[in-house]
C-alpha positions, 0 to 999 in steps of 0.5 A: 106560684109562677115567677119570671123575674127576681133580683139577686146579689152575687159575689165571688170568692176573694183570693187568699193572701200569700204567706210571709215566713222563713225556714226555721230548722236546727243548724239552718241559721239562715233559712230562706223564705217559705211563705206558700201562695194563697188559695183561689177564690171560688167562682159564681157559676150559672147552669141550665137545669132542664127540670126547672121552668120558673125563677121561684127559688130566687125569691126566697134567697137573694144573696149568693157568695162564693167561698174565698180562698184560704191564706198560704201557710208556712213551709210552702203550704198553699191555701185551699181553693174556695168553693164555687157557687153554682146557680141553676136557672131554666133555660131562657133566663136572661141575666141582666145588670140590675142598675142599667138593665144591660144583657150580660148573658142569655142562657140559651142556645150553647150557653148551658154553663157560664163561669159568671164571676171569677173568683180572685187569684191567690196571692204569691207567698214570699218565696216567690220574691227571693232574688240574689239581692233580696234573700229574705223578702218580707213582702207576699202578694195579697189575694185578688179581691172578690167581684160583686154585682146586682143582677136582674134575672128575666125568664123569657120562654123559648117557644116557636110559636106564640099566642097572642090576643085579647082576654077571653078570646079562647087562647087557652082553650086552643092550647088545650085542644092542640098540645098536652098542656092544661091551662086553667080555663074560665069564662072571665078575663085574665084567667091565664096569669102564667105563660103556658107552654105545650108541644104540638104533634103533627102527623108527618112533621117534627112538631113545634113549641107553642106558648099562650101569652096571657091577655093583652089589653090596650096600653099593655106595653105601658104597663096597663093590665096584666099583659105587659108582664108577660110581653117578654115571653113572645120575644124569642117566638118565630111565629105568631098566631093571632087569636080573635073573636070572630063572633064578637061575643063581648061586643067587640070589633074583631078587625079593631082588636087585631089592630089593637093588639098589633099597635101594643106588639109594636110599642113593645118591640118593633121587631116582634110586630114584623114577625110572621103572623096568622089570624085564627078567627075563633068562635066560629061555633058562636055564629048563628046567623048564616048570612053574617060572615065575620071572617070575610071582613077580617080577610078583606083587611089582612089578607092583602097584607100577606096575613092568612085567616083561618076560621076556627072553633077551639071548642069543636075543633073546626079548622084547627088541624089546617091552621096547624099545618099552615103554622108548620110551613110558616116555621119552615121558611124562617130560622130555626136558631133560637134567639139569643140576646147578645151581651151588652155588659161586660163585668170585667170591663166595667166593674172599676172604669170610673174609679177614683182610687189612687195609684203610685208609680215608682222605680225600685232601685234595688231590683232595678224594676219599675213598680205600679201599685194601689188599690185601683191597680189591684182591683184592675188585675183582679177584674181582668183576664190577661190571657184573653185578647179582649182582657189585655187590650183593656189592660193596656187602655187602662194604663193609657187612660189613667196616665200610668203610661205617661208617668212611667215615661216621665221616670225615664222607662225604656223598651225592654225595662221590667214593670211589676204589679203586685208580683206580676212583671211586664216588659215595656215596649212603646 
């Protein structure tokens, strides 16, 4: 069974809580704090596996959870880190946020291994909070929370050339002739229910990858028929071979067929319709009337638009080699970089932006620090990488937009004062 879409749930591991404990030894009546740190929660990692070509595994298992970090222990014992969960996907898998459909990461190009959701950091044990004025802290930092997302996985095959055309025009026969692919072939519509990939080896060239997209029909871009299920697979192609039944064996007009398919491509994605295209006028072996030249009518319409027309027979091999060498020349004139879909959704920035959870801003007289706490703040710290420029900028915007900075100023904070947030300390500068 071919599966090119799947919906799954992923969750990273929660960080282990820090521990509160004190040394209890003979002859040491006032031992200091010795609570250990919690372990880091496991990450959710996506990896490209060259041996996979479908998403069928994600149809059977839909929930994936990394292991939580273990809490710290006494005697400065650090909790064990949680195990990562590694999800292997075929090359070309696009990972989207399920509700919005926005792209998070495209597992193509250089994206071979991506740490998708980071596990929560373990909380600090109470040993970290001992000061000259507070020698017996009874507070330990909780582990940062887990992150979770509903995801939509979509496989968009990576091929140089895409075959399009109405059902039963000979695409599968063509693919089987020019590559080592062996698609199912029969004389009825929708024989091809899966995208088929094959490698074209041409003497004197490096060859190219070609994909047979299941037959399109009018209305496919709106969900009619089966073709719309596979239109996504031509989004990465650089050149399109438009195969048409030039002989009109089913009574259709080849010129109108080409127009109809191009309209569907434009309706689905206008960018695809603008890709370089060549027309393969197939089934020339079925043209028995010597006075009839269906190719001339096709050329009259499309060659003035810069679209070459090649008469071929996928059955006999007539004109196929000439077509392939022309396609190879077309590929030399376009960018060879794999189309990689840009990120549109940022989990670390979107996870809690609309949250209305409470927070508190106060001044700790004992330590001389300003303290910001609350579930919203804790969640923010768990989702944000403060070591990155993007993450720190988001952190600053968060403080401003939530009104935390305003409340700190109302409490009288000045440049150089310390702000503490769940064991993390920051110097304030306006």
